[in-house]
C-alpha positions in Angstrom: -209.0 -47.5 -232.8 -209.0 -50.7 -230.5 -211.9 -51.4 -228.4 -210.7 -52.2 -224.2 -212.5 -55.2 -223.7 -212.0 -56.2 -220.0 -212.1 -59.9 -218.5 -212.9 -60.0 -215.0 -212.5 -63.5 -213.4 -212.4 -64.5 -209.7 -209.1 -66.8 -210.5 -205.8 -65.3 -211.7 -205.6 -66.3 -215.8 -202.8 -68.6 -216.0 -202.6 -66.2 -219.0 -203.3 -65.5 -223.2 -203.5 -69.0 -223.5 -206.7 -69.2 -222.0 -208.6 -66.8 -223.7 -206.8 -67.5 -227.3 -210.2 -68.9 -228.8 -211.5 -66.0 -227.4 -209.3 -64.4 -229.4 -210.1 -66.5 -233.1 -213.7 -64.7 -232.7 -212.6 -61.8 -232.0 -210.2 -60.8 -234.0 -207.1 -58.4 -233.4 -208.7 -55.0 -233.7 -209.5 -55.6 -230.1 -207.0 -55.2 -226.9 -207.6 -57.9 -224.1 -207.4 -56.8 -220.5 -207.3 -59.6 -218.2 -208.5 -58.5 -214.2 -208.4 -61.2 -211.6 -209.9 -60.2 -207.8 -207.9 -63.9 -205.9 -204.6 -63.6 -207.0 -202.9 -66.3 -206.3 -204.4 -70.1 -206.4 -203.8 -70.4 -202.4 -205.0 -71.7 -199.2 -204.4 -68.1 -197.6 -205.8 -65.7 -201.4 -209.4 -67.9 -201.5 -209.6 -67.1 -196.9 -211.8 -63.8 -196.9 -214.3 -65.4 -200.3 -214.6 -68.7 -198.5 -217.9 -69.3 -198.3 -220.9 -69.1 -195.2 -224.2 -71.1 -194.9 -226.5 -70.8 -197.7 -224.2 -68.6 -199.9 -224.2 -68.9 -203.4 -220.0 -70.8 -204.5 -217.6 -70.8 -207.1 -215.9 -74.3 -208.4 -211.8 -73.2 -207.9 -208.9 -74.9 -208.6 -206.0 -74.4 -206.2 -202.4 -74.6 -207.7 -202.1 -77.6 -206.6 -205.1 -79.6 -209.0 -207.5 -79.6 -205.7 -211.2 -79.3 -205.9 -212.9 -76.2 -203.8 -215.8 -73.4 -203.4 -215.8 -70.1 -203.0 -218.4 -67.9 -202.2 -220.6 -65.5 -205.2 -221.9 -63.2 -202.4 -218.7 -62.7 -201.0 -216.9 -61.8 -204.2 -219.8 -59.1 -205.3 -218.6 -56.4 -203.8 -215.2 -56.8 -204.7 -216.4 -57.1 -208.3 -218.3 -54.3 -207.3 -215.1 -52.6 -206.7 -213.3 -53.5 -209.6 -216.0 -52.5 -211.9 -216.6 -48.8 -210.4 -212.2 -49.0 -210.8 -212.6 -49.7 -214.7 -214.6 -46.2 -215.4 -213.2 -44.5 -218.5 -210.1 -47.4 -218.6 -211.9 -49.4 -220.5 -215.0 -49.6 -222.8 -216.8 -53.0 -222.3 -216.0 -55.1 -219.1 -216.9 -59.2 -219.2 -217.2 -61.1 -216.6 -216.1 -64.2 -217.6 -218.0 -66.8 -215.3 -221.7 -68.0 -215.3 -221.8 -69.0 -211.6 -225.4 -67.3 -210.1 -224.8 -64.2 -209.6 -227.8 -61.4 -208.4 -227.4 -58.8 -210.9 -224.2 -56.2 -211.1 -223.9 -53.0 -211.0 -221.9 -51.9 -213.4 -221.0 -47.5 -214.6 -219.8 -48.8 -217.5 -221.3 -51.6 -220.3 -220.4 -54.7 -218.8 -222.0 -58.2 -219.5 -222.9 -60.9 -216.5 -223.3 -64.2 -218.1 -225.8 -65.9 -216.2 -228.2 -63.2 -216.7 -228.2 -62.7 -220.4 -227.7 -66.8 -221.1 -230.6 -67.8 -219.2 -232.5 -65.0 -221.0 -231.9 -66.8 -224.2 -232.4 -69.6 -222.9 -236.6 -69.2 -222.1 -236.8 -67.7 -225.2 -236.5 -70.7 -226.5 -238.2 -73.0 -224.7 -241.5 -74.6 -225.7 -243.7 -75.7 -223.3 -242.2 -80.1 -223.1 -239.4 -78.8 -223.6 -237.4 -80.9 -221.6 -234.3 -79.3 -220.1 -230.4 -79.6 -219.0 -228.2 -78.1 -217.3 -224.3 -78.4 -216.2 -222.9 -76.4 -213.3 -219.4 -77.9 -212.1 -219.6 -78.4 -209.1 -222.3 -80.4 -206.9 -222.5 -77.5 -204.2 -224.1 -75.7 -206.6 -226.3 -78.0 -208.2 -229.4 -76.6 -206.0 -229.1 -73.0 -206.6 -228.9 -73.1 -209.7 -231.7 -75.5 -210.0 -233.9 -72.6 -207.9 -232.8 -70.2 -210.1 -233.8 -71.7 -214.0 -236.5 -72.3 -211.7 -237.8 -69.4 -212.3 -237.3 -68.8 -215.9 -238.5 -73.0 -216.6 -242.1 -71.1 -214.7 -242.5 -67.6 -216.3 -242.5 -70.1 -219.4 -245.9 -72.2 -217.9 -243.9 -75.2 -217.0 -243.4 -77.3 -214.8 -239.9 -78.2 -212.1 -239.7 -82.2 -213.5 -238.7 -80.5 -217.1 -235.6 -79.3 -215.5 -232.4 -81.0 -214.9 -229.8 -79.4 -213.5 -226.3 -81.6 -213.1 -222.8 -80.9 -212.8 -219.0 -82.4 -213.5 -216.0 -80.3 -213.5 -214.5 -79.6 -217.0 -210.9 -81.1 -216.1 -212.6 -84.5 -215.6 -213.8 -85.5 -218.9 -215.0 -89.2 -217.0 -216.8 -87.3 -215.3 -218.4 -85.9 -218.3 -219.8 -88.2 -219.7 -221.2 -89.8 -216.5 -222.7 -85.9 -215.9 -223.8 -86.6 -219.6 -224.8 -90.2 -219.0 -227.9 -89.4 -216.2 -229.2 -85.9 -218.8 -229.8 -88.6 -221.3 -231.3 -91.0 -219.4 -233.3 -88.4 -218.4 -234.6 -87.6 -222.1 -233.6 -84.3 -222.3 -234.3 -82.9 -225.6 -231.2 -80.3 -225.0 -228.6 -79.3 -222.4 -227.0 -76.0 -222.1 -223.7 -75.3 -220.8 -223.5 -72.4 -218.3 -219.2 -73.3 -216.8 -216.9 -71.2 -218.8 -214.4 -73.6 -218.2 -216.7 -75.8 -221.2 -214.7 -75.7 -224.2 -215.2 -77.2 -228.1 -213.5 -80.4 -226.9 -215.7 -80.7 -224.0 -218.6 -80.3 -226.1 -218.0 -83.5 -228.5 -217.9 -85.5 -225.5 -221.5 -84.3 -224.1 -222.6 -85.2 -227.7 -221.4 -88.3 -228.0 -222.8 -89.3 -224.4 -226.1 -87.2 -225.5 -226.4 -89.6 -229.2 -225.6 -86.1 -230.6 -229.1 -83.2 -229.1 -228.3 -79.9 -229.5 -225.5 -78.6 -226.6 -225.7 -75.1 -226.2 -221.7 -73.5 -224.5 -222.1 -70.1 -222.8 -218.9 -69.8 -223.4 -219.6 -69.9 -227.2 -222.8 -67.7 -226.7 -220.8 -65.3 -225.4 -218.0 -64.9 -227.5 -220.0 -63.8 -229.9 -222.3 -61.6 -228.2 -218.4 -59.5 -226.8 -218.0 -59.9 -231.2 -221.1 -57.8 -232.5 -220.9 -55.2 -229.5 -217.1 -54.5 -231.0 
């Protein structure tokens, strides 16, 4: 009997091809259900989720290619409601977003990438490590940095050992410039929080970082889910 896995995201999925790399890892013994909170990539559809002052944000690309942001804080109630609706309908839910979400309440097994990734990395840190973190939008940097500082401090490390930068996965030139900035900070490895980054983006980063380790949240989550399934 196939396991039922729901992949939950804020924006609408373009189609099954968006998760074809996941399918390669998981195989065919899983039924994938794609579910999104926002039905369209339009200004009207995102209006209820526009950020207020101080809100944590996610990058959102409209159907005309315009980059904007939506509020994580306003997404939380909608996501938790959807998780309630999925009870008894799926075996596992994967939040396909690495944004700086608070701990979400779920009545069913639930994979929340940002918390899993940060706890995993904190277990790898060594006293003199210099950590680079990439998030997709400049407006996310402040919140992401503050969130990561809790994990850095728990390992007895100082603020200047953490370097958070940004680059959307759709812009190769920005990815290269971001990697160069992190290389100048002499980071020991880079963690990419954005699930939009895939293997082709990792190759670009490693080239600019002189082949230092690059940890993709997408790859980490794919393999964790494989174990759970």
